[in-house]
C-alpha positions in Angstrom: 0.0 0.0 0.0 3.0 2.3 0.3 2.9 3.0 -3.5 -0.8 3.6 -3.3 -0.4 6.2 -0.6 2.6 7.7 -2.3 0.7 8.2 -5.6 -2.3 9.8 -3.8 -0.1 12.1 -1.7 1.6 13.4 -4.9 -1.7 13.7 -6.7 -3.4 16.0 -4.1 -1.4 19.2 -5.0 -1.2 18.1 -8.7 -4.8 17.2 -9.5 -4.7 18.1 -13.2 -4.6 16.2 -16.5 -1.0 17.0 -17.5 0.4 15.7 -14.2 -1.9 12.7 -14.3 -1.0 11.8 -17.9 2.7 12.0 -17.0 2.1 9.7 -14.0 -0.4 7.3 -15.6 1.8 4.3 -15.0 1.9 5.1 -11.3 -1.9 5.4 -11.2 -2.4 2.0 -12.9 0.0 0.4 -10.5 -1.8 2.0 -7.5 -5.2 1.0 -8.8 -4.0 -2.6 -9.3 -2.6 -2.8 -5.8 -5.8 -1.4 -4.3 -8.0 -3.7 -6.4 -6.0 -6.8 -5.2 -6.6 -5.6 -1.7 -10.3 -5.0 -2.4 -10.7 -8.4 -3.9 -9.2 -10.1 -0.9 -11.3 -8.0 1.5 -14.5 -8.9 -0.5 -13.6 -12.6 -0.3 -13.0 -12.4 3.5 -16.2 -10.4 4.1 -18.2 -12.9 2.1 -17.0 -15.6 4.4 -18.9 -14.2 7.4 -21.7 -12.2 5.8 -23.9 -14.2 3.4 -25.8 -11.1 2.3 -22.9 -10.0 0.2 -22.0 -13.3 -1.4 -22.2 -13.2 -5.2 -20.8 -9.6 -5.5 -17.9 -8.9 -7.8 -15.2 -6.4 -7.5 -17.0 -4.1 -10.0 -20.1 -4.1 -7.8 -18.0 -2.6 -4.9 -15.4 -0.2 -6.4 -15.7 3.2 -8.1 -14.3 5.2 -11.0 -11.3 7.3 -10.2 -12.3 10.0 -12.6 -14.7 12.5 -11.1 -18.1 13.5 -12.6 -17.7 17.2 -13.0 -21.1 18.1 -14.5 -22.7 19.3 -11.3 -19.7 20.1 -9.2 -18.1 23.5 -8.4 -14.9 21.6 -7.8 -13.4 21.0 -11.2 -10.4 18.9 -10.2 -10.7 15.8 -12.5 -9.5 13.0 -10.2 -10.5 11.6 -6.8 -8.0 11.9 -4.0 -8.7 8.5 -2.5 -9.5 4.9 -3.2 -12.6 3.3 -1.7 -14.4 -0.1 -1.7 -18.0 -0.5 -0.5 -19.2 -4.1 0.1 -22.9 -3.9 0.5 -26.0 -6.1 0.0 -27.0 -5.6 -3.6 -23.9 -3.7 -4.5 -22.6 -0.2 -4.0 -25.6 1.6 -5.4 -28.3 -0.5 -3.7 -28.9 1.9 -0.8 -28.1 -0.8 1.8 -25.7 -0.7 4.7 -22.4 -2.4 4.1 -18.7 -2.2 4.7 -16.8 0.8 3.4 -13.0 1.0 3.4 -11.3 4.3 2.4 -7.6 5.3 1.8 -7.0 9.0 1.7 -3.6 10.8 2.3 -3.1 13.7 4.8 -4.4 17.1 3.7 -6.5 15.7 0.9 -9.5 17.4 2.5 -12.2 14.9 1.6 -13.2 12.6 4.6 -10.2 13.5 6.7 -8.0 10.5 6.3 -8.1 6.7 6.2 -11.3 5.2 7.6 -13.7 2.2 7.8 -17.4 2.7 8.2 -20.8 1.0 8.0 -24.3 2.4 7.7 -26.6 4.6 5.7 -24.8 7.8 4.6 -27.6 9.7 2.8 -30.8 7.6 3.2 -34.0 8.5 1.5 -36.6 10.0 3.9 -38.6 6.7 3.8 -35.5 4.8 4.7 -34.5 7.1 7.6 -38.1 6.9 9.0 -37.8 3.1 8.9 -34.5 3.2 10.7 -36.0 5.5 13.4 -38.8 3.0 13.8 -36.2 0.3 14.2 -34.7 2.3 17.1 -38.2 2.8 18.5 -39.2 -0.9 18.4 -35.8 -2.6 18.6 -33.5 0.0 20.1 -31.7 -2.2 22.6 -30.6 -4.7 19.9 -29.4 -1.9 17.6 -27.5 -0.1 20.3 -25.9 -3.4 21.4 -24.9 -4.2 17.8 -23.2 -0.8 17.6 -21.3 -1.4 20.8 -19.9 -4.7 19.4 -18.3 -2.9 16.4 -14.8 -2.7 17.7 -13.4 0.8 17.8 -16.2 2.3 15.7 -18.2 5.3 16.8 -21.6 6.6 15.8 -21.4 9.9 13.9 -23.7 12.7 15.2 -22.8 15.5 12.9 -25.9 16.9 11.1 -28.4 15.5 13.5 -31.7 17.3 14.1 -31.9 19.6 17.1 -35.3 18.2 18.2 -37.0 14.8 18.1 -38.9 14.6 14.8 -42.7 14.6 14.8 -44.3 11.2 15.2 -41.7 9.7 17.5 -42.0 9.5 21.3 -39.8 12.0 23.2 -39.9 9.7 26.3 -38.4 6.7 24.5 -35.1 5.6 26.0 -33.8 5.8 22.4 -35.2 9.2 21.6 -31.8 10.8 20.9 -31.3 8.4 18.0 -34.5 9.6 16.4 -32.6 12.9 15.7 -30.1 11.2 13.3 -30.4 12.1 9.6 -27.9 9.4 8.7 -26.6 6.4 10.6 -22.9 5.7 10.3 -20.4 4.0 12.6 -16.8 5.0 11.7 -13.3 4.1 12.7 -10.4 6.3 11.6 -7.1 4.6 10.8 -3.5 5.8 10.8 -0.8 5.1 8.3 0.7 2.3 10.4 -2.6 0.4 10.0 -2.5 0.8 6.2 1.2 0.1 5.8 2.3 -2.2 8.5 -0.5 -4.8 8.9 -1.9 -7.7 6.9 -4.4 -5.1 5.7 -7.2 -7.3 4.2 -7.2 -9.6 7.2 -7.1 -6.9 9.8 -9.8 -4.9 8.1 -12.0 -7.9 7.6 -11.6 -8.9 11.3 -12.8 -5.4 12.3 -15.7 -5.5 9.8 -16.8 -8.8 11.2 -17.7 -7.0 14.5 -20.1 -4.8 12.5 -22.1 -7.6 10.8 -24.9 -7.6 13.4 -25.3 -3.9 13.0 -25.5 -4.2 9.2 -28.0 -7.0 9.4 -30.4 -5.1 11.6 -30.0 -1.9 9.7 -30.6 -3.7 6.3 -33.8 -5.3 7.7 -35.1 -1.7 8.3 -33.9 -0.6 4.9 -35.6 -3.6 3.2 -38.8 -2.9 5.0 -38.8 0.7 3.8 -38.4 -0.4 0.2 -41.0 -3.1 0.5 -43.6 -0.7 1.9 -43.4 1.8 -1.1 
């Protein structure tokens, strides 16, 4: 992964086509290294989560070239590599296992991380997740507590309990969430000095119960409409 991180670090201040074209061989090498890692991670996650079996690498990885049509930021290339292993694939709307490599000062997500959850759920999905907290909050909170080193993100939460949900519920604070993500940030040593696919899969395995419960709520939302 050293060459992946080196390429991304050099790209951050040189995010333009002439530099990229001159370093195309480095990009292809970095992409191949990351894809090998992502393939191994996918295989390992499939061994403990049957909901993601049958997915291919293409179902879980993204284009490196940015879509500039609706963006004020016209830099042409992403500053990171990511893989998202989720029931139904990366565009399914389900919770899954996301792994992200980003160099310092890239300014996207703030560094290397792993996360699980629903980042930008549709209103009907978020309502179903809130109902899951209302009806099955203890199990969901326990599942989050089992996710080793992961923390629930609260940024962007509503200031008040949304209408239709009981303010006296022991899980009322969770009704304020507008997304539900558990995240663990990683340092360079984790990326460069470990058996990365194995270590990442071992950590993701502690999130399986969380994903299973969350996807049950997501499936219910899509079945209802």
